[in-house]
Structure formats: C-alpha cells, structure tokens
C-alpha positions in Angstrom: -116.0 5.7 -28.8 -115.5 8.3 -31.6 -117.9 9.5 -34.2 -117.1 11.1 -37.3 -119.7 13.1 -39.1 -119.3 14.5 -42.7 -121.7 17.0 -44.3 -121.6 17.5 -48.2 -122.9 21.0 -49.5 -123.8 21.5 -53.2 -124.5 24.7 -54.8 -125.5 25.0 -58.4 -125.0 28.1 -60.4 -126.7 28.3 -64.1 -125.8 30.9 -66.6 -122.3 31.9 -65.5 -119.8 31.8 -68.3 -116.2 32.9 -67.9 -113.9 33.4 -70.9 -110.2 32.6 -70.6 -107.7 31.8 -72.8 -105.7 28.5 -72.6 -103.2 26.3 -74.2 -104.4 22.8 -73.9 -102.6 19.8 -73.6 -105.2 17.5 -75.6 -108.2 18.6 -77.5 -111.3 19.4 -75.7 -114.5 20.1 -77.1 -117.3 19.8 -74.1 -116.7 18.2 -70.8 -117.0 18.1 -67.4 -113.8 18.4 -65.7 -112.6 18.7 -62.2 -111.7 22.2 -61.5 -110.2 23.4 -58.0 -110.5 21.3 -54.8 -112.8 19.6 -52.8 -114.2 17.6 -55.8 -115.4 20.7 -57.6 -116.8 20.0 -61.0 -117.4 22.6 -63.9 -118.8 21.8 -67.5 -116.2 23.2 -69.8 -116.4 24.1 -73.5 -113.3 25.0 -75.9 -113.6 26.9 -79.0 -110.6 27.8 -81.5 -110.1 31.4 -81.8 -107.5 33.6 -83.4 -104.5 35.1 -81.6 -105.1 37.7 -79.1 -105.5 41.3 -79.9 -102.4 43.5 -80.1 -102.3 45.6 -77.0 -104.0 42.9 -74.9 -104.0 43.5 -71.1 -103.9 39.6 -70.6 -102.2 39.0 -67.0 -102.8 42.3 -65.6 -105.7 41.6 -64.0 -105.9 38.6 -61.3 -108.4 37.0 -59.0 -107.0 35.7 -55.6 -107.2 32.0 -54.8 -105.4 31.9 -51.6 -105.4 34.8 -49.1 -102.4 37.4 -49.9 -100.7 37.7 -46.5 -99.4 41.3 -46.0 -97.7 43.2 -43.1 -97.7 46.9 -42.1 -96.8 48.6 -39.0 -98.9 51.5 -39.1 -103.0 52.0 -39.4 -102.8 53.9 -42.7 -100.5 53.4 -45.7 -100.2 53.8 -49.2 -100.2 50.6 -51.5 -96.5 50.8 -52.3 -95.5 50.7 -48.6 -97.4 47.6 -47.6 -94.9 44.5 -47.4 -96.3 41.6 -49.8 -98.4 44.0 -52.2 -95.2 45.2 -54.1 -96.7 43.7 -57.5 -100.0 45.3 -56.9 -101.2 48.1 -58.8 -104.8 48.7 -57.5 -107.0 46.5 -55.4 -110.8 46.5 -56.6 -111.9 44.0 -53.7 -114.4 41.3 -53.4 -117.5 41.5 -55.8 -120.5 41.5 -53.8 -123.8 41.9 -55.2 -123.1 44.7 -57.9 -120.3 46.5 -56.4 -116.7 45.8 -55.3 -115.5 46.1 -51.7 -112.2 46.0 -50.4 -111.9 43.6 -47.6 -108.9 42.9 -45.2 -109.1 40.2 -43.1 -107.0 38.7 -40.0 -105.3 35.5 -40.9 -103.9 33.2 -38.3 -100.7 31.1 -39.2 -101.8 28.4 -36.7 -100.6 27.1 -33.4 -97.1 26.0 -32.6 -97.2 22.7 -30.4 -93.4 22.9 -29.5 -93.3 26.3 -28.4 -97.0 26.0 -26.9 -98.2 29.3 -28.6 -99.9 30.7 -31.4 -98.1 31.7 -34.4 -98.6 35.5 -35.6 -101.8 37.0 -36.9 -101.3 38.8 -40.4 -103.6 40.8 -42.3 -104.6 39.4 -45.7 -106.7 40.2 -48.6 -109.2 37.2 -48.9 -110.0 34.7 -51.6 -111.9 36.2 -54.6 -110.3 39.8 -54.4 -109.8 41.4 -57.9 -106.4 42.9 -58.6 -104.5 44.7 -61.3 -101.0 43.9 -61.3 -98.1 46.3 -62.2 -97.0 45.5 -65.9 -93.6 44.5 -64.6 -95.3 41.6 -62.7 -97.3 39.9 -65.5 -95.6 36.5 -65.0 -95.9 36.1 -61.2 -98.0 33.1 -60.0 -98.3 34.2 -56.4 -97.7 37.3 -54.4 -97.4 38.3 -50.8 -95.6 37.3 -47.7 -95.0 33.5 -47.6 -96.0 33.2 -51.5 -93.2 30.6 -52.0 -95.3 28.3 -49.9 -98.5 28.6 -51.5 -100.0 31.8 -50.2 -101.3 34.6 -52.4 -101.7 32.5 -55.7 -103.5 34.1 -58.5 -105.8 33.3 -61.3 -104.8 35.7 -64.1 -107.7 37.1 -66.2 
C-alpha cells in the first residue's frame, strides 16, 4: 500500500513594493492575481502614469527566474569567456540581507533511463541573481545554455 503525503508552506511578506511598467490587456485597479507557479498569489495595484523618461535603462537589468546554465573549461575566466553568458555585462548576485553575493551552483540535468547514467552537471547562476545585460541584448527573454527550452528565463526591471 502506498501513502502519499502533501505539505503546504505559506510565507507572508508585508510592506514589499515592486514597481514595474506593464501593458495590461484589461483594466486592473486593485486585485489579487496569480503570479508565478505553485499557486502563488500577489496583491496588485495598477496606476496610470506617463511615458518612460528619456534615457531610461529599462530592460538593462534582470532577475533570474530559472537557473542560467553555463560552461567553462578552466577554473578562472573573464565573463566574456563563459559560454552562455554572452549577453551579460555584469553579475551583481543574489541579494542576501543587505549585500549582493555572487553564487554559482552545480546543476544536474537529470538521469538518462535509456543509457543508465547521469546526464552532465553544469555550473549555473541560481534563481534570484541580479544581472546587468548588454545594451544589444535588451529584448532577450532567456540566456545561457539550453535557454531555448526554458532555462535562464529573465524578469526585466
């Protein structure tokens, strides 16, 4: 007999405001909407504003939603030499407490049942990493190795 257990964790954060520019398909004044996966909800309030200021840096900064997979065959390298980070100008890192810390994690691509062996382990910038993108890459939605299948998706700020 199999038993399935389920746990639900809820964390409430008060007094957090995030300002972003959006084009809404319908009028939204104040509502609770589904934001992200796993049943997450957010209270959203929309306000009409004017156009973006001239010289805006919108789209140059991004927060990582999915790990950015990268490959380098040497222990130390410049940012331009890392495969998968061609569009990144600067890595600020994950905000912890009151400082940014650059983290690189090992990311496994799973196990191949047919071959009966593990798929490769790659280095990755974890979720929550803040990046500055090159001005030529303002319109990218994802970066890094395997970005075409969903890895390395970004939230532009």
